[in-house]
C-alpha positions in Angstrom: 120.5 160.4 172.7 118.2 157.1 171.7 115.5 159.7 171.1 117.8 161.9 168.9 118.6 158.9 167.0 115.0 158.6 166.1 114.5 162.2 165.0 117.8 162.3 162.9 116.8 158.9 161.4 113.3 160.5 160.7 114.4 163.7 158.9 117.4 162.3 157.3 114.8 159.8 155.2 112.5 162.5 155.1 115.0 165.2 153.4 116.6 162.7 151.2 113.1 161.0 150.1 111.6 165.0 149.2 114.5 166.5 147.8 115.1 163.2 145.5 112.1 164.2 143.8 113.5 167.3 142.2 116.0 164.7 140.5 114.6 161.6 140.1 110.7 162.6 138.7 112.5 164.7 136.1 114.7 161.4 134.8 112.0 159.1 134.9 110.2 161.9 132.3 113.2 162.0 130.4 113.5 157.9 130.1 109.7 158.3 129.3 109.0 155.9 132.6 105.6 156.7 132.5 102.3 154.9 134.0 99.9 152.9 131.8 96.5 153.1 132.7 94.4 150.0 131.9 90.9 150.8 130.4 89.7 148.5 133.1 89.7 150.8 135.3 87.5 154.2 136.2 87.6 156.1 133.0 88.8 159.6 134.8 92.1 157.5 135.4 93.2 158.1 131.7 94.1 161.7 132.9 97.1 160.1 135.1 98.4 158.5 131.8 102.4 159.1 131.5 102.8 160.3 135.1 106.2 158.8 136.2 106.2 155.6 137.9 108.9 153.5 139.9 108.8 156.5 142.2 109.6 153.8 144.8 113.3 154.4 144.3 113.2 157.8 146.0 112.2 156.2 149.5 114.5 153.1 148.6 117.2 155.6 149.3 115.6 157.8 152.0 115.0 154.7 154.0 118.7 153.5 153.5 120.2 156.8 154.7 117.8 157.1 157.5 118.8 154.0 158.8 122.7 154.6 158.3 122.3 157.8 160.0 120.2 156.9 163.1 121.7 153.5 163.7 125.2 154.7 163.2 124.1 157.7 166.0 122.8 155.1 168.2 125.5 152.8 168.2 128.0 156.2 169.0 125.9 157.5 171.8 124.9 154.1 173.4 127.6 151.8 173.5 125.6 149.3 175.4 123.8 148.7 172.4 126.8 146.7 171.0 126.4 144.5 173.8 125.3 141.0 173.3 121.7 141.5 174.3 121.3 143.9 171.8 123.0 142.0 168.9 119.8 140.2 167.8 118.2 143.7 167.5 121.0 144.4 164.9 120.8 141.4 163.4 117.1 141.9 162.8 117.7 145.4 161.3 120.0 144.2 158.9 117.5 141.3 157.8 114.5 144.2 157.6 116.2 146.2 155.1 117.4 143.4 152.8 114.0 142.2 153.1 112.5 145.3 151.8 115.2 145.9 149.2 115.0 141.9 147.8 110.6 142.6 147.6 111.1 145.9 146.1 113.7 144.7 143.5 111.0 142.3 142.3 108.6 144.9 142.1 111.6 147.0 140.2 112.0 144.1 137.5 108.2 144.0 136.9 108.1 147.7 136.5 111.1 147.9 134.5 109.4 145.2 132.4 106.3 146.9 131.8 107.4 150.4 131.6 110.9 149.7 129.6 110.2 146.7 127.4 106.5 148.0 127.0 105.2 144.7 128.0 101.9 145.8 129.9 101.6 142.4 132.1 105.3 142.8 133.6 106.2 139.6 135.3 104.2 136.6 135.0 102.3 135.5 138.0 104.0 132.3 138.2 107.4 134.4 138.1 106.4 136.8 140.8 105.1 134.3 143.2 108.1 132.1 142.8 110.4 134.9 143.3 108.2 136.2 146.2 108.5 132.6 147.5 112.4 132.6 147.6 112.4 136.0 149.4 110.0 134.6 151.6 112.1 131.3 152.4 115.1 133.2 152.8 113.3 135.8 155.1 112.0 132.8 157.5 115.5 130.8 157.8 116.8 134.3 158.6 114.5 135.0 161.3 115.0 131.2 162.6 118.7 131.9 162.7 118.3 134.5 165.3 115.6 132.8 167.1 112.4 135.0 165.9 111.0 131.8 165.0 108.3 130.9 167.9 105.7 128.4 166.7 103.1 129.5 169.5 101.1 132.4 168.9 98.8 134.3 171.3 95.2 134.5 171.3 93.6 137.5 173.3 92.2 136.1 176.4 93.1 132.6 175.6 96.3 132.5 175.8 99.3 130.8 174.2 98.3 128.5 171.0 101.6 126.0 169.6 101.0 125.6 166.1 103.8 123.3 165.5 104.8 122.4 162.0 101.6 124.3 160.8 103.3 127.4 161.9 105.4 127.5 158.7 103.0 127.0 155.8 100.4 129.6 157.6 103.1 132.0 158.2 104.5 131.5 154.7 101.1 132.0 153.0 100.7 135.2 155.5 103.9 136.7 154.6 102.9 136.1 150.5 99.5 137.5 151.2 100.6 140.5 152.7 103.1 141.8 150.6 100.8 141.4 147.6 97.8 143.0 149.8 99.9 146.4 150.2 100.8 146.1 146.4 96.9 145.7 145.8 96.3 149.0 147.9 98.7 151.2 145.8 95.7 152.1 143.3 95.1 155.8 143.9 97.1 158.7 144.7 98.7 158.8 148.1 96.7 155.7 149.6 99.3 153.5 150.1 101.7 156.0 151.0 99.5 157.5 153.7 98.6 154.0 155.5 101.9 152.5 155.6 103.3 155.9 156.8 100.5 155.2 159.9 101.1 151.6 159.9 105.4 152.4 160.3 104.1 155.2 163.1 102.2 152.3 164.7 105.4 150.0 164.8 107.7 152.8 166.0 105.4 153.2 169.0 105.7 149.7 169.4 109.2 149.0 169.0 110.3 152.3 171.3 108.1 151.6 174.0 108.9 147.8 174.4 112.9 148.4 173.7 113.3 147.2 170.0 115.7 150.4 169.5 117.0 148.9 166.0 113.3 148.3 164.7 112.4 151.7 165.7 115.3 153.2 163.7 113.8 151.4 160.6 110.3 152.3 161.5 110.8 155.9 161.7 113.2 156.1 158.8 110.1 154.5 156.7 107.4 156.8 158.1 110.0 159.8 157.4 110.7 158.9 153.9 106.9 158.2 153.1 106.4 161.9 154.6 108.9 162.9 151.9 107.2 160.9 149.2 103.5 162.0 150.1 104.6 165.7 148.7 105.1 164.2 145.1 102.7 161.5 145.4 99.6 163.1 147.4 96.9 164.1 145.1 97.1 164.8 142.4 100.4 162.9 142.0 103.3 163.8 140.3 104.7 160.3 140.6 103.8 156.7 141.4 105.7 154.3 143.7 105.1 151.6 141.0 105.2 148.1 142.2 108.8 149.0 142.8 107.8 151.2 146.1 104.6 148.9 147.2 106.4 145.7 147.4 109.4 147.7 149.3 106.8 148.5 151.6 105.5 145.0 151.5 108.5 143.8 153.1 108.9 146.5 155.3 105.8 145.7 157.0 106.1 142.1 157.2 109.7 142.5 158.5 108.9 145.6 160.9 106.2 142.9 163.0 108.7 139.8 162.9 111.3 142.6 164.3 109.3 142.8 167.9 108.8 139.2 167.4 104.9 139.6 167.2 103.8 138.9 164.0 100.4 138.2 164.7 99.9 142.3 165.2 100.1 142.2 161.5 96.3 141.0 161.7 95.5 144.5 163.4 97.9 146.8 162.0 97.6 145.6 158.3 93.6 145.9 158.4 93.5 147.9 155.2 95.9 145.9 153.4 93.7 142.6 154.4 90.3 144.1 153.3 91.9 145.3 149.9 93.4 142.1 149.1 90.0 139.9 150.4 87.7 142.0 147.9 89.7 141.1 145.1 89.3 137.6 146.4 85.6 137.9 147.2 85.0 139.8 144.1 86.8 137.2 142.0 85.3 134.0 143.7 81.5 135.5 143.4 82.0 136.5 139.9 82.8 133.0 138.9 80.3 131.2 141.0 77.4 133.5 139.9 78.7 133.8 136.0 79.1 137.4 135.9 77.7 139.1 139.0 79.6 141.5 141.4 79.2 142.6 144.8 81.9 145.5 144.3 81.5 147.9 141.8 85.0 147.7 141.1 88.0 145.9 143.1 90.0 146.6 145.0 87.8 148.1 147.4 89.2 151.5 147.0 87.7 151.7 143.5 84.5 150.6 144.5 84.1 153.7 146.7 85.4 155.7 144.0 83.0 154.5 141.5 80.6 155.5 144.3 81.6 159.2 144.1 83.9 159.4 146.6 87.2 161.5 145.8 90.5 160.1 146.3 91.3 162.8 149.0 88.4 161.1 150.7 89.2 157.3 150.0 92.5 158.1 151.5 91.7 160.6 154.3 89.0 157.3 155.7 91.4 154.7 155.3 94.0 156.4 156.6 91.7 157.1 159.9 90.9 153.6 160.3 94.7 152.6 160.2 95.1 154.9 163.1 92.6 153.0 164.9 93.9 149.7 164.1 97.5 151.2 165.1 96.0 152.1 168.4 94.2 148.9 168.8 97.4 146.6 167.7 99.7 148.7 170.4 96.8 147.6 173.1 97.1 144.3 171.8 100.7 144.2 172.5 100.2 145.8 175.8 97.5 143.6 177.2 98.5 140.3 175.4 
């Protein structure tokens, strides 16, 4: 019945998200919540002007329904899951859902200001960071409360390294970096959705293999919801997720890593996100140091390949394939270390 609960969570999330497109997208069009395409981007992106954004609301609902359906079935079919041994898993699932929603709400506020209030920049960087810091602090405090904070990290072929107090600023910066890196990955049709779909499947395989069944429910709900969203978001996209969706996904990715008590696995699982964010850091730094020269034709790096003649579908395909490889490596890392 545990496997059945996974299937129920996946298909419930998929169906709710896929079907919601018939309601949410016309509603967003009616409200004129369309995407504004910046002039600094590829010129051919101007054809996407006005495409409904804030579509992340679709998988907000899908994930919640999937989690509730799958978790309820798990509790009813497996009474042992109510025992003290699994209580932390239940608390961890609750923390994951709340964290994803909290980051998603930050994205929603940003989108609302840009789309509804017609302020192109949305929240200022300072406002956004302050809100992200607050959620990150709350997340780490919650993880500490349930015993998921371990200042020792595993280094392959070396063993355990206790970072002590240095652990906290490192993971604080790492969480903020990863959430914003996922946000940067959402730049072409279906890219962030496809990559995070694979990341969710990777975390599902790890969670199910090591008995983290509550996180398995969350991961397969997220994968199912993203599969449903891709029906509408794959090229040519009929809806964009907006910061509403990408920030939700950033929170989800971070929460899944902590739920298996191995946050360092994000180094492998989140390789695409990291490359996207680092390409921006490298580009900006090099531009300033060389007074206007660039390494990439455009950043984040998916735009570099787009400017080099790659189609959006090819970029999504290649980046997704890389994500599959690193998801497998993350699984092997968990198994061996």
